[in-house]
PDB file of N, CA, C and O in Angstrom:
ATOM      1  N   MET A   1     -17.623  -0.294  -0.257  1.00  0.00           N
ATOM      2  CA  MET A   1     -17.467  -0.047   1.072  1.00  0.00           C
ATOM      3  C   MET A   1     -17.420   1.143   1.510  1.00  0.00           C
ATOM      4  O   MET A   1     -16.871   1.969   0.780  1.00  0.00           O
ATOM      5  N   ARG A   2     -17.933   1.560   2.725  1.00  0.00           N
ATOM      6  CA  ARG A   2     -17.106   3.229   3.402  1.00  0.00           C
ATOM      7  C   ARG A   2     -15.628   2.997   4.005  1.00  0.00           C
ATOM      8  O   ARG A   2     -14.833   2.069   4.156  1.00  0.00           O
ATOM      9  N   ALA A   3     -15.768   4.996   4.377  1.00  0.00           N
ATOM     10  CA  ALA A   3     -14.543   5.250   5.002  1.00  0.00           C
ATOM     11  C   ALA A   3     -13.507   4.550   5.951  1.00  0.00           C
ATOM     12  O   ALA A   3     -12.407   4.006   6.058  1.00  0.00           O
ATOM     13  N   LYS A   4     -14.644   4.955   6.552  1.00  0.00           N
ATOM     14  CA  LYS A   4     -14.741   3.949   8.426  1.00  0.00           C
ATOM     15  C   LYS A   4     -14.118   2.953   8.570  1.00  0.00           C
ATOM     16  O   LYS A   4     -13.064   3.028   9.202  1.00  0.00           O
ATOM     17  N   GLU A   5     -14.688   1.285   7.866  1.00  0.00           N
ATOM     18  CA  GLU A   5     -15.158   0.432   7.069  1.00  0.00           C
ATOM     19  C   GLU A   5     -13.203   0.077   6.860  1.00  0.00           C
ATOM     20  O   GLU A   5     -12.265  -0.384   7.510  1.00  0.00           O
ATOM     21  N   ILE A   6     -13.396   0.464   5.970  1.00  0.00           N
ATOM     22  CA  ILE A   6     -11.838   0.579   5.153  1.00  0.00           C
ATOM     23  C   ILE A   6     -10.357   0.970   5.901  1.00  0.00           C
ATOM     24  O   ILE A   6      -9.335   0.330   5.652  1.00  0.00           O
ATOM     25  N   PHE A   7     -10.382   1.861   6.643  1.00  0.00           N
ATOM     26  CA  PHE A   7      -9.871   2.977   7.815  1.00  0.00           C
ATOM     27  C   PHE A   7      -9.499   1.409   9.040  1.00  0.00           C
ATOM     28  O   PHE A   7      -8.461   1.124   9.638  1.00  0.00           O
ATOM     29  N   GLU A   8     -10.835   0.713   9.004  1.00  0.00           N
ATOM     30  CA  GLU A   8     -10.621  -0.478  10.412  1.00  0.00           C
ATOM     31  C   GLU A   8      -9.930  -1.695   9.566  1.00  0.00           C
ATOM     32  O   GLU A   8      -9.351  -2.633  10.115  1.00  0.00           O
ATOM     33  N   LYS A   9     -10.017  -1.605   8.711  1.00  0.00           N
ATOM     34  CA  LYS A   9      -9.474  -2.567   8.287  1.00  0.00           C
ATOM     35  C   LYS A   9      -8.024  -2.205   8.283  1.00  0.00           C
ATOM     36  O   LYS A   9      -7.161  -2.632   9.051  1.00  0.00           O
ATOM     37  N   SER A  10      -7.891  -1.385   7.338  1.00  0.00           N
ATOM     38  CA  SER A  10      -5.996  -1.420   6.739  1.00  0.00           C
ATOM     39  C   SER A  10      -5.266  -0.807   8.103  1.00  0.00           C
ATOM     40  O   SER A  10      -4.069  -0.801   8.389  1.00  0.00           O
ATOM     41  N   LYS A  11      -6.725  -0.150   9.051  1.00  0.00           N
ATOM     42  CA  LYS A  11      -4.875   0.096  10.058  1.00  0.00           C
ATOM     43  C   LYS A  11      -3.826  -1.139  10.807  1.00  0.00           C
ATOM     44  O   LYS A  11      -2.690  -0.996  11.258  1.00  0.00           O
ATOM     45  N   ASP A  12      -5.067  -2.915  10.706  1.00  0.00           N
ATOM     46  CA  ASP A  12      -4.459  -3.692  10.732  1.00  0.00           C
ATOM     47  C   ASP A  12      -3.008  -3.913  10.159  1.00  0.00           C
ATOM     48  O   ASP A  12      -2.071  -4.456  10.745  1.00  0.00           O
ATOM     49  N   MET A  13      -3.019  -3.462   9.094  1.00  0.00           N
ATOM     50  CA  MET A  13      -2.511  -4.487   7.895  1.00  0.00           C
ATOM     51  C   MET A  13      -1.191  -2.830   7.554  1.00  0.00           C
ATOM     52  O   MET A  13      -0.682  -2.816   6.433  1.00  0.00           O
ATOM     53  N   ILE A  14      -0.834  -1.761   8.447  1.00  0.00           N
ATOM     54  CA  ILE A  14       0.220  -1.137   9.049  1.00  0.00           C
ATOM     55  C   ILE A  14       1.206  -1.239  10.167  1.00  0.00           C
ATOM     56  O   ILE A  14       0.978  -0.756  11.276  1.00  0.00           O
ATOM     57  N   ILE A  15       2.156  -1.787   9.901  1.00  0.00           N
ATOM     58  CA  ILE A  15       3.078  -1.703  11.231  1.00  0.00           C
ATOM     59  C   ILE A  15       3.394  -0.283  11.714  1.00  0.00           C
ATOM     60  O   ILE A  15       3.128   0.382  10.713  1.00  0.00           O
ATOM     61  N   LEU A  16       3.774   0.509  12.589  1.00  0.00           N
ATOM     62  CA  LEU A  16       4.624   1.560  13.247  1.00  0.00           C
ATOM     63  C   LEU A  16       5.662   1.499  13.081  1.00  0.00           C
ATOM     64  O   LEU A  16       6.323   0.504  13.377  1.00  0.00           O
ATOM     65  N   GLY A  17       6.145   2.571  12.543  1.00  0.00           N
ATOM     66  CA  GLY A  17       7.824   1.969  12.790  1.00  0.00           C
ATOM     67  C   GLY A  17       8.231   2.934  14.142  1.00  0.00           C
ATOM     68  O   GLY A  17       7.488   3.233  15.077  1.00  0.00           O
ATOM     69  N   LYS A  18       9.655   3.320  13.934  1.00  0.00           N
ATOM     70  CA  LYS A  18      10.311   4.319  14.349  1.00  0.00           C
ATOM     71  C   LYS A  18      10.575   5.038  13.241  1.00  0.00           C
ATOM     72  O   LYS A  18       9.873   5.969  13.635  1.00  0.00           O
ATOM     73  N   LYS A  19      10.966   5.424  12.208  1.00  0.00           N
ATOM     74  CA  LYS A  19      10.740   5.995  11.491  1.00  0.00           C
ATOM     75  C   LYS A  19       9.461   6.706  10.675  1.00  0.00           C
ATOM     76  O   LYS A  19       9.372   7.594   9.827  1.00  0.00           O
ATOM     77  N   GLY A  20       8.420   5.747  11.459  1.00  0.00           N
ATOM     78  CA  GLY A  20       6.918   6.519  10.727  1.00  0.00           C
ATOM     79  C   GLY A  20       6.293   4.749  10.010  1.00  0.00           C
ATOM     80  O   GLY A  20       6.443   3.556  10.271  1.00  0.00           O
ATOM     81  N   LEU A  21       5.763   5.377   9.283  1.00  0.00           N
ATOM     82  CA  LEU A  21       4.809   4.296   8.326  1.00  0.00           C
ATOM     83  C   LEU A  21       5.963   2.847   7.454  1.00  0.00           C
ATOM     84  O   LEU A  21       6.522   3.235   6.428  1.00  0.00           O
ATOM     85  N   ASP A  22       6.173   1.727   7.768  1.00  0.00           N
ATOM     86  CA  ASP A  22       7.129   0.484   7.398  1.00  0.00           C
ATOM     87  C   ASP A  22       4.671   0.016   6.543  1.00  0.00           C
ATOM     88  O   ASP A  22       3.508  -0.100   6.932  1.00  0.00           O
ATOM     89  N   GLU A  23       5.514  -0.021   5.368  1.00  0.00           N
ATOM     90  CA  GLU A  23       4.027  -0.056   4.709  1.00  0.00           C
ATOM     91  C   GLU A  23       4.345  -2.446   4.378  1.00  0.00           C
ATOM     92  O   GLU A  23       5.262  -3.229   4.134  1.00  0.00           O
ATOM     93  N   VAL A  24       3.283  -2.453   4.555  1.00  0.00           N
ATOM     94  CA  VAL A  24       2.364  -4.435   4.218  1.00  0.00           C
ATOM     95  C   VAL A  24       2.205  -4.440   2.893  1.00  0.00           C
ATOM     96  O   VAL A  24       1.171  -3.981   2.406  1.00  0.00           O
ATOM     97  N   ALA A  25       2.827  -4.764   2.406  1.00  0.00           N
ATOM     98  CA  ALA A  25       2.032  -5.844   0.970  1.00  0.00           C
ATOM     99  C   ALA A  25       1.517  -6.935   0.664  1.00  0.00           C
ATOM    100  O   ALA A  25       2.371  -7.821   0.686  1.00  0.00           O
ATOM    101  N   PRO A  26      -0.179  -7.552   0.191  1.00  0.00           N
ATOM    102  CA  PRO A  26      -0.649  -8.214   0.399  1.00  0.00           C
ATOM    103  C   PRO A  26      -0.039  -9.552   0.099  1.00  0.00           C
ATOM    104  O   PRO A  26       0.438  -9.653  -1.032  1.00  0.00           O
ATOM    105  N   GLU A  27       0.032 -10.471   0.788  1.00  0.00           N
ATOM    106  CA  GLU A  27       0.334 -11.807  -0.071  1.00  0.00           C
ATOM    107  C   GLU A  27       1.030 -12.229  -0.657  1.00  0.00           C
ATOM    108  O   GLU A  27       1.921 -12.820  -0.047  1.00  0.00           O
ATOM    109  N   SER A  28       1.115 -12.222  -2.333  1.00  0.00           N
ATOM    110  CA  SER A  28       1.137 -12.856  -3.205  1.00  0.00           C
ATOM    111  C   SER A  28       1.731 -12.252  -4.169  1.00  0.00           C
ATOM    112  O   SER A  28       1.976 -11.066  -4.390  1.00  0.00           O
ATOM    113  N   SER A  29       2.015 -13.602  -4.937  1.00  0.00           N
ATOM    114  CA  SER A  29       3.296 -12.844  -5.711  1.00  0.00           C
ATOM    115  C   SER A  29       3.212 -11.372  -7.196  1.00  0.00           C
ATOM    116  O   SER A  29       3.929 -10.671  -7.911  1.00  0.00           O
ATOM    117  N   GLU A  30       1.680 -11.705  -6.846  1.00  0.00           N
ATOM    118  CA  GLU A  30       1.070 -11.226  -8.180  1.00  0.00           C
ATOM    119  C   GLU A  30       1.858  -9.301  -7.821  1.00  0.00           C
ATOM    120  O   GLU A  30       2.672  -8.583  -8.403  1.00  0.00           O
ATOM    121  N   ALA A  31       0.613  -9.134  -5.982  1.00  0.00           N
ATOM    122  CA  ALA A  31       1.213  -7.984  -5.571  1.00  0.00           C
ATOM    123  C   ALA A  31       2.630  -7.710  -5.550  1.00  0.00           C
ATOM    124  O   ALA A  31       2.898  -6.801  -6.336  1.00  0.00           O
ATOM    125  N   GLU A  32       3.392  -8.054  -5.087  1.00  0.00           N
ATOM    126  CA  GLU A  32       5.106  -8.218  -5.332  1.00  0.00           C
ATOM    127  C   GLU A  32       5.565  -7.904  -6.158  1.00  0.00           C
ATOM    128  O   GLU A  32       6.554  -7.174  -6.102  1.00  0.00           O
ATOM    129  N   ARG A  33       4.766  -8.540  -7.862  1.00  0.00           N
ATOM    130  CA  ARG A  33       5.179  -7.609  -8.614  1.00  0.00           C
ATOM    131  C   ARG A  33       5.151  -6.400  -9.193  1.00  0.00           C
ATOM    132  O   ARG A  33       5.916  -5.543  -9.635  1.00  0.00           O
ATOM    133  N   PHE A  34       3.197  -6.777  -8.931  1.00  0.00           N
ATOM    134  CA  PHE A  34       2.845  -5.135  -9.352  1.00  0.00           C
ATOM    135  C   PHE A  34       3.700  -3.746  -8.392  1.00  0.00           C
ATOM    136  O   PHE A  34       3.823  -2.580  -8.766  1.00  0.00           O
ATOM    137  N   ILE A  35       4.152  -4.317  -7.195  1.00  0.00           N
ATOM    138  CA  ILE A  35       4.696  -2.566  -6.928  1.00  0.00           C
ATOM    139  C   ILE A  35       6.499  -3.025  -7.484  1.00  0.00           C
ATOM    140  O   ILE A  35       7.027  -2.096  -8.095  1.00  0.00           O
ATOM    141  N   LYS A  36       7.157  -3.955  -7.366  1.00  0.00           N
ATOM    142  CA  LYS A  36       8.013  -3.807  -7.837  1.00  0.00           C
ATOM    143  C   LYS A  36       7.551  -3.022  -9.347  1.00  0.00           C
ATOM    144  O   LYS A  36       7.580  -1.875  -8.900  1.00  0.00           O
ATOM    145  N   LYS A  37       7.338  -2.925 -10.120  1.00  0.00           N
ATOM    146  CA  LYS A  37       7.093  -2.573 -11.938  1.00  0.00           C
ATOM    147  C   LYS A  37       6.598  -0.937 -10.558  1.00  0.00           C
ATOM    148  O   LYS A  37       7.276  -0.080  -9.991  1.00  0.00           O
ATOM    149  N   ASN A  38       5.810  -1.120 -10.572  1.00  0.00           N
ATOM    150  CA  ASN A  38       4.978   0.211 -10.282  1.00  0.00           C
ATOM    151  C   ASN A  38       6.052   2.401  -8.955  1.00  0.00           C
ATOM    152  O   ASN A  38       6.090   3.623  -8.812  1.00  0.00           O
ATOM    153  N   LYS A  39       6.554   1.004  -8.541  1.00  0.00           N
ATOM    154  CA  LYS A  39       6.725   1.575  -7.332  1.00  0.00           C
ATOM    155  C   LYS A  39       7.407   2.559  -8.386  1.00  0.00           C
ATOM    156  O   LYS A  39       7.124   1.779  -9.296  1.00  0.00           O
ATOM    157  N   LYS A  40       8.266   3.923  -9.269  1.00  0.00           N
ATOM    158  CA  LYS A  40       8.940   4.547  -9.554  1.00  0.00           C
ATOM    159  C   LYS A  40       7.781   5.206 -10.307  1.00  0.00           C
ATOM    160  O   LYS A  40       8.360   6.195 -10.755  1.00  0.00           O
ATOM    161  N   ASP A  41       6.731   5.279 -10.662  1.00  0.00           N
ATOM    162  CA  ASP A  41       5.969   5.510 -11.070  1.00  0.00           C
ATOM    163  C   ASP A  41       5.507   6.165 -10.654  1.00  0.00           C
ATOM    164  O   ASP A  41       5.208   7.220 -11.213  1.00  0.00           O
ATOM    165  N   PHE A  42       5.214   5.878  -9.462  1.00  0.00           N
ATOM    166  CA  PHE A  42       4.472   6.322  -8.300  1.00  0.00           C
ATOM    167  C   PHE A  42       4.912   7.734  -8.357  1.00  0.00           C
ATOM    168  O   PHE A  42       4.576   8.842  -8.776  1.00  0.00           O
ATOM    169  N   LYS A  43       6.132   6.912  -7.513  1.00  0.00           N
ATOM    170  CA  LYS A  43       7.051   8.035  -6.764  1.00  0.00           C
ATOM    171  C   LYS A  43       7.442   9.092  -7.367  1.00  0.00           C
ATOM    172  O   LYS A  43       8.041  10.025  -6.832  1.00  0.00           O
ATOM    173  N   LYS A  44       7.057   8.993  -8.775  1.00  0.00           N
ATOM    174  CA  LYS A  44       7.058  10.166  -9.773  1.00  0.00           C
ATOM    175  C   LYS A  44       6.057  11.070 -10.273  1.00  0.00           C
ATOM    176  O   LYS A  44       6.298  12.153 -10.806  1.00  0.00           O
ATOM    177  N   ARG A  45       4.752  10.494 -10.044  1.00  0.00           N
ATOM    178  CA  ARG A  45       3.393  10.773 -10.030  1.00  0.00           C
ATOM    179  C   ARG A  45       3.282  11.411  -8.896  1.00  0.00           C
ATOM    180  O   ARG A  45       2.909  12.583  -8.846  1.00  0.00           O
ATOM    181  N   TYR A  46       3.615  10.661  -7.793  1.00  0.00           N
ATOM    182  CA  TYR A  46       2.970  11.245  -6.393  1.00  0.00           C
ATOM    183  C   TYR A  46       3.549  11.994  -5.618  1.00  0.00           C
ATOM    184  O   TYR A  46       2.923  12.341  -4.616  1.00  0.00           O
ATOM    185  N   GLY A  47       4.904  12.483  -5.815  1.00  0.00           N
ATOM    186  CA  GLY A  47       6.273  12.667  -4.887  1.00  0.00           C
ATOM    187  C   GLY A  47       6.141  11.843  -3.591  1.00  0.00           C
ATOM    188  O   GLY A  47       5.609  10.766  -3.858  1.00  0.00           O
ATOM    189  N   LYS A  48       6.439  11.967  -2.273  1.00  0.00           N
ATOM    190  CA  LYS A  48       6.642  12.187  -1.375  1.00  0.00           C
ATOM    191  C   LYS A  48       5.541  10.776  -1.044  1.00  0.00           C
ATOM    192  O   LYS A  48       5.935   9.800  -0.405  1.00  0.00           O
ATOM    193  N   ARG A  49       4.349  10.876  -1.520  1.00  0.00           N
ATOM    194  CA  ARG A  49       3.618   9.747  -0.925  1.00  0.00           C
ATOM    195  C   ARG A  49       2.974   8.120  -1.884  1.00  0.00           C
ATOM    196  O   ARG A  49       2.140   7.216  -1.923  1.00  0.00           O
ATOM    197  N   GLY A  50       4.007   8.657  -2.418  1.00  0.00           N
ATOM    198  CA  GLY A  50       4.102   7.882  -4.193  1.00  0.00           C
ATOM    199  C   GLY A  50       3.508   6.462  -3.133  1.00  0.00           C
ATOM    200  O   GLY A  50       2.320   6.159  -3.021  1.00  0.00           O
ATOM    201  N   GLU A  51       4.705   5.725  -2.418  1.00  0.00           N
ATOM    202  CA  GLU A  51       4.795   4.954  -1.579  1.00  0.00           C
ATOM    203  C   GLU A  51       3.606   4.005  -1.652  1.00  0.00           C
ATOM    204  O   GLU A  51       3.209   3.013  -2.263  1.00  0.00           O
ATOM    205  N   GLU A  52       3.092   5.271  -0.226  1.00  0.00           N
ATOM    206  CA  GLU A  52       2.103   4.518   0.267  1.00  0.00           C
ATOM    207  C   GLU A  52       0.753   4.378  -1.019  1.00  0.00           C
ATOM    208  O   GLU A  52      -0.032   3.455  -1.234  1.00  0.00           O
ATOM    209  N   VAL A  53       0.941   5.855  -1.764  1.00  0.00           N
ATOM    210  CA  VAL A  53      -0.616   5.459  -2.816  1.00  0.00           C
ATOM    211  C   VAL A  53      -0.581   3.794  -3.893  1.00  0.00           C
ATOM    212  O   VAL A  53      -1.579   3.149  -4.215  1.00  0.00           O
ATOM    213  N   LEU A  54       0.998   3.437  -4.272  1.00  0.00           N
ATOM    214  CA  LEU A  54       1.720   1.931  -4.328  1.00  0.00           C
ATOM    215  C   LEU A  54       0.376   0.895  -3.989  1.00  0.00           C
ATOM    216  O   LEU A  54      -0.532   0.289  -4.558  1.00  0.00           O
ATOM    217  N   TYR A  55       1.144   1.250  -2.175  1.00  0.00           N
ATOM    218  CA  TYR A  55       0.980  -0.335  -1.055  1.00  0.00           C
ATOM    219  C   TYR A  55      -0.552  -0.352  -1.685  1.00  0.00           C
ATOM    220  O   TYR A  55      -0.848  -1.248  -2.475  1.00  0.00           O
ATOM    221  N   ALA A  56      -1.550   0.697  -1.302  1.00  0.00           N
ATOM    222  CA  ALA A  56      -2.799   1.248  -1.001  1.00  0.00           C
ATOM    223  C   ALA A  56      -3.860   0.405  -2.013  1.00  0.00           C
ATOM    224  O   ALA A  56      -4.847  -0.291  -1.772  1.00  0.00           O
ATOM    225  N   THR A  57      -2.868   0.983  -3.827  1.00  0.00           N
ATOM    226  CA  THR A  57      -3.292  -0.157  -4.767  1.00  0.00           C
ATOM    227  C   THR A  57      -3.323  -0.721  -4.815  1.00  0.00           C
ATOM    228  O   THR A  57      -4.313  -1.176  -5.388  1.00  0.00           O
ATOM    229  N   ALA A  58      -2.056  -1.859  -4.178  1.00  0.00           N
ATOM    230  CA  ALA A  58      -2.165  -3.125  -4.582  1.00  0.00           C
ATOM    231  C   ALA A  58      -3.067  -4.214  -3.741  1.00  0.00           C
ATOM    232  O   ALA A  58      -3.333  -5.385  -4.012  1.00  0.00           O
ATOM    233  N   TRP A  59      -3.543  -3.168  -2.309  1.00  0.00           N
ATOM    234  CA  TRP A  59      -4.406  -3.417  -1.301  1.00  0.00           C
ATOM    235  C   TRP A  59      -5.379  -4.440  -2.010  1.00  0.00           C
ATOM    236  O   TRP A  59      -5.656  -5.633  -2.134  1.00  0.00           O
ATOM    237  N   LYS A  60      -5.821  -2.716  -2.517  1.00  0.00           N
ATOM    238  CA  LYS A  60      -7.421  -2.629  -3.014  1.00  0.00           C
ATOM    239  C   LYS A  60      -7.153  -2.963  -4.687  1.00  0.00           C
ATOM    240  O   LYS A  60      -7.979  -2.508  -5.479  1.00  0.00           O
ATOM    241  N   LYS A  61      -5.979  -3.769  -5.215  1.00  0.00           N
ATOM    242  CA  LYS A  61      -6.099  -5.253  -6.227  1.00  0.00           C
ATOM    243  C   LYS A  61      -5.591  -6.555  -5.554  1.00  0.00           C
ATOM    244  O   LYS A  61      -6.012  -7.423  -6.318  1.00  0.00           O
ATOM    245  N   PHE A  62      -5.235  -6.887  -5.021  1.00  0.00           N
ATOM    246  CA  PHE A  62      -4.705  -7.718  -4.891  1.00  0.00           C
ATOM    247  C   PHE A  62      -4.828  -8.221  -3.046  1.00  0.00           C
ATOM    248  O   PHE A  62      -4.215  -9.114  -2.461  1.00  0.00           O
ATOM    249  N   GLY A  63      -6.193  -6.929  -2.344  1.00  0.00           N
ATOM    250  CA  GLY A  63      -6.041  -7.678  -0.564  1.00  0.00           C
ATOM    251  C   GLY A  63      -7.063  -8.884  -0.441  1.00  0.00           C
ATOM    252  O   GLY A  63      -6.933  -9.721   0.451  1.00  0.00           O
ATOM    253  N   LYS A  64      -8.390  -8.953  -1.654  1.00  0.00           N
ATOM    254  CA  LYS A  64      -8.995  -9.614  -1.491  1.00  0.00           C
ATOM    255  C   LYS A  64      -8.846 -11.531  -0.932  1.00  0.00           C
ATOM    256  O   LYS A  64      -9.862 -12.211  -0.782  1.00  0.00           O
TER     257      LYS A  64
END
C-alpha cells in the first residue's frame, strides 16, 4: 500500500483533541491486549513517539 493511501485511511482513525492527538485502537480484544502489554516497551524504545508508534503497529497488525 502506498503512503498516500495509508494516510487517507488513517486520518479517519485519528481523533483530534484539544491537547493533541488521541489515538484510537482497532476494535478487537487482541489489539487491546497487544497495546496494554507493549505500552511501556514502546515508550522506552521510541520516547515521546512511543504511543504513536504503538497504535500504528496495532492498526497494521489488527486493523484488517
